[in-house]
C-alpha positions in Angstrom: 100.1 98.6 64.0 97.5 98.7 66.8 95.0 95.9 66.9 92.1 98.1 65.7 94.1 99.3 62.7 95.1 95.7 61.8 91.4 94.6 62.1 90.4 97.3 59.6 93.3 96.5 57.4 92.5 92.8 57.2 88.8 93.4 56.7 89.5 95.9 53.9 91.9 93.7 52.0 89.6 90.7 52.2 87.6 92.5 49.5 87.6 90.8 46.1 88.9 94.1 44.4 91.7 94.8 46.9 95.2 93.2 47.5 97.9 94.6 49.8 100.9 95.8 47.9 104.5 94.7 48.4 105.2 97.9 50.3 103.7 96.4 53.3 106.3 93.7 53.4 109.1 96.3 53.5 107.3 98.1 56.3 107.0 94.9 58.2 110.7 94.1 57.8 111.6 97.6 59.1 109.3 97.4 62.1 109.5 93.7 62.9 112.0 94.1 65.6 109.6 96.5 67.5 106.6 94.2 67.4 108.3 90.9 67.9 109.1 88.0 65.5 106.0 86.0 66.3 103.6 88.9 65.7 105.5 89.9 62.5 105.2 86.3 61.2 101.5 86.3 61.9 101.0 89.5 60.0 103.1 88.1 57.1 101.0 85.0 57.0 97.8 87.0 56.7 99.4 89.2 54.0 100.1 86.1 52.0 96.6 84.9 52.2 95.2 88.2 51.2 97.2 88.1 48.0 95.9 84.7 46.9 93.9 84.4 43.6 90.1 84.4 43.9 89.5 81.7 41.3 92.6 79.5 40.7 90.5 76.7 39.1 89.2 76.8 35.5 87.0 74.1 34.1 84.1 74.1 31.5 82.4 70.9 32.8 83.1 70.8 36.5 82.2 67.8 38.8 78.8 67.7 40.4 78.8 68.1 44.2 76.4 67.9 47.2 75.7 70.7 49.7 75.7 69.9 53.4 74.5 72.3 56.2 74.4 71.2 59.8 72.2 73.7 61.7 70.1 74.3 64.8 67.1 76.5 65.4 69.1 79.6 66.4 70.4 79.8 62.8 67.1 79.3 61.1 66.8 83.1 60.3 69.8 82.7 57.9 69.2 79.1 56.7 67.0 79.8 53.7 69.3 82.4 52.2 72.3 80.1 53.0 70.9 77.4 50.7 69.6 79.8 48.0 72.9 81.7 47.7 74.9 78.4 47.6 72.8 77.0 44.8 73.1 80.3 42.9 76.8 80.8 43.3 78.4 77.3 43.2 79.9 76.9 39.8 79.9 73.2 40.5 76.4 71.9 39.8 74.7 70.7 43.0 72.9 67.3 42.8 71.5 67.3 46.3 71.1 69.5 49.4 71.2 67.9 52.8 70.3 69.8 56.0 71.0 68.1 59.3 69.3 69.3 62.5 68.0 68.0 65.8 64.8 65.9 65.6 62.7 68.7 67.2 63.7 71.1 64.4 63.3 68.8 61.4 59.9 70.1 60.4 60.8 73.7 60.9 63.9 73.3 58.7 61.8 71.6 56.0 59.4 74.5 55.9 62.3 77.0 55.4 64.0 75.1 52.6 60.9 73.8 50.9 60.9 76.6 48.3 64.2 75.3 46.9 63.1 71.7 46.6 61.6 72.4 43.1 65.0 73.1 41.6 67.2 70.4 43.4 66.6 67.3 45.5 66.5 68.4 49.1 66.6 66.3 52.3 66.3 67.3 56.0 67.8 64.7 58.3 67.5 64.1 62.0 71.0 64.4 63.4 70.6 61.2 65.4 70.5 59.1 62.2 74.1 60.0 61.3 76.2 59.2 64.4 75.8 56.0 66.4 74.1 56.5 69.8 77.0 55.2 71.9 79.5 57.6 70.3 77.2 60.5 70.7 76.4 59.6 74.3 80.2 59.4 75.2 80.8 62.8 73.6 77.9 64.3 75.4 79.0 62.9 78.7 82.5 64.3 78.3 81.8 67.7 76.7 78.6 68.7 78.6 77.5 72.2 77.6 79.9 72.1 74.6 78.4 68.9 73.2 76.5 70.7 70.4 79.6 72.3 69.1 81.6 69.0 69.0 78.5 67.1 67.7 78.2 69.3 64.6 81.8 68.5 63.7 81.2 64.8 63.9 78.0 65.0 61.9 80.0 66.6 59.1 82.6 63.8 59.3 79.9 61.1 59.4 77.9 62.4 56.4 80.9 63.1 54.1 82.8 59.9 54.9 79.7 57.9 53.8 79.1 60.0 50.6 79.7 58.8 47.1 79.8 62.3 45.7 82.9 63.8 44.1 82.7 66.6 46.6 80.5 67.9 49.4 80.4 71.6 50.0 79.9 72.2 53.8 78.5 75.5 54.9 77.9 77.0 58.3 74.3 77.9 58.2 75.0 81.6 59.0 77.3 82.0 55.9 76.0 83.2 52.5 78.0 82.8 49.3 77.8 86.1 47.5 80.1 85.5 44.5 80.2 82.6 42.0 83.1 80.2 42.7 84.4 76.9 41.4 85.2 74.7 44.4 86.2 71.5 42.7 87.9 70.8 39.4 89.4 67.7 38.0 90.6 66.2 41.3 91.8 69.6 42.5 89.9 71.6 45.0 90.3 75.0 46.5 91.1 75.7 50.1 90.6 79.3 51.4 93.0 80.1 54.3 91.4 82.3 57.0 92.9 84.9 59.3 92.1 83.4 62.8 94.8 81.3 64.4 93.8 79.4 67.6 96.9 77.5 68.9 94.9 74.8 70.8 93.6 73.5 67.5 97.1 72.7 66.2 98.4 71.4 69.5 95.5 68.9 69.5 96.1 67.9 65.9 99.8 67.3 66.5 98.9 65.0 69.4 96.3 63.2 67.3 98.4 62.0 64.4 101.9 62.4 63.0 100.4 63.6 59.7 99.8 66.9 61.4 102.5 69.4 62.6 103.6 71.3 59.5 100.7 73.7 59.4 101.5 77.3 58.3 98.0 78.4 57.4 94.6 78.4 59.2 91.2 77.3 57.9 88.5 78.6 60.2 86.6 79.5 57.0 82.9 78.9 57.7 82.6 76.8 54.5 84.8 74.3 52.7 84.6 71.7 49.9 85.4 68.2 51.1 86.2 65.3 48.8 84.8 62.1 50.4 87.7 60.0 49.1 90.2 62.3 50.6 88.4 62.5 53.9 88.3 58.7 54.1 92.1 58.6 53.4 92.6 61.1 56.3 90.4 59.1 58.7 92.2 55.9 57.7 95.6 57.4 58.6 94.4 59.1 61.8 91.9 56.6 63.4 91.8 53.5 61.2 88.8 54.9 59.5 86.6 54.8 62.6 84.7 57.7 63.9 84.3 55.8 67.2 88.1 55.7 67.5 88.3 59.4 66.6 85.7 60.2 69.3 87.8 58.2 71.9 90.9 60.2 70.9 89.0 63.5 71.1 87.8 62.6 74.6 91.3 61.5 75.7 93.2 64.4 74.2 91.0 67.5 74.4 92.3 70.1 76.8 89.1 70.8 78.7 90.7 73.9 80.3 90.3 75.6 76.9 86.9 76.9 75.9 87.5 75.7 72.3 90.1 73.0 72.5 89.9 71.3 69.1 88.7 71.3 65.5 88.0 68.0 63.8 86.1 69.8 61.0 87.7 72.4 58.8 91.3 72.4 60.3 91.2 68.6 60.5 90.3 68.2 56.9 92.4 71.0 55.3 95.7 70.1 57.1 95.1 66.4 56.6 94.6 67.1 52.8 97.7 69.3 52.6 99.7 66.6 54.4 98.6 63.6 52.4 97.5 65.0 49.0 99.0 68.5 48.5 98.8 68.1 44.7 95.0 68.2 45.0 94.9 71.6 46.5 94.7 75.1 45.0 94.8 77.9 47.5 92.3 80.7 47.0 91.5 84.0 48.7 88.9 83.6 51.4 87.3 87.1 50.8 84.9 86.6 53.6 83.3 89.4 55.8 81.7 89.0 59.2 78.5 90.9 59.8 76.1 91.4 62.7 72.8 89.6 62.3 71.1 92.8 63.3 71.6 94.0 59.7 68.9 91.6 58.7 66.2 94.2 58.9 64.0 96.2 56.5 61.7 95.1 53.7 64.3 93.0 51.8 67.3 92.3 54.2 68.7 89.6 51.9 69.0 92.0 49.0 70.4 94.7 51.2 73.1 92.5 52.6 74.0 91.1 49.2 74.5 94.7 47.9 76.4 95.8 51.0 78.8 92.9 50.8 79.0 92.7 47.0 82.8 93.1 47.1 83.2 89.9 49.1 82.9 86.3 48.1 80.9 85.4 51.3 79.5 86.9 54.4 79.0 85.3 57.8 76.1 86.7 59.8 77.1 85.8 63.3 74.5 86.1 66.0 77.2 87.0 68.6 78.5 90.1 66.9 
């Protein structure tokens, strides 16, 4: 298949009411020789993720979780709905919402999320309070213009590793949860494999720790439930539990020739969890759609987008589309 046809195919079968039939496997077997084994394996991997169940967990009294969003001013147009949709569609009760942003944006973020504070405790934190100054300075010196991208990953690690919650649902602030979903059951959580595969991420992880290297799936999923106990176990095995040591490893091992050389966020956690505690994972269909932020127009853009993407579990309103 041509790239454009495949893109349509993947987008269509991400829908919650669609699943690719087994006939596609036969077609792939017949044509695999023509497209090459690596490409055929990539298509097969995506087919398997598109057939995953939407809701593999069932529980009447699920654990309470926290909600974490690390954001900056450029994503403030989507922040309010990000929080509101998460609160409405997490089947795990949410005990606390935490928004992390640069100091200059704290008051602006507070104004946006203030309407939700009547229903749930809500806190907006200055990002400088989560990661020690020396570690942040070393990362900024090394990554330069890409510092903000690496910082938000470390902020997620810092917050969750110190949390006492059963689970913390991390969301990119441009992602809206459209459909109700249970993220964490009795010690078992969902992971939602995504379609994108970026080889430098896995090359970096393999060099970081021997627990990595068996990855078959990808997890650039824009949101993910993290269990703090599990994250602490991963960090203990990878860097003796020290984010300072992890930062040193990131600085030493990141291939700076690559525009996006590493992921110590979703890929780091998901593959670490699968390596160390596979029994605690239930795979679920991602069912996410990307959408241009230009669709946020009209008298009620939130309602319009919710209706347009009602057949998906989530939508990511990227500002670069």
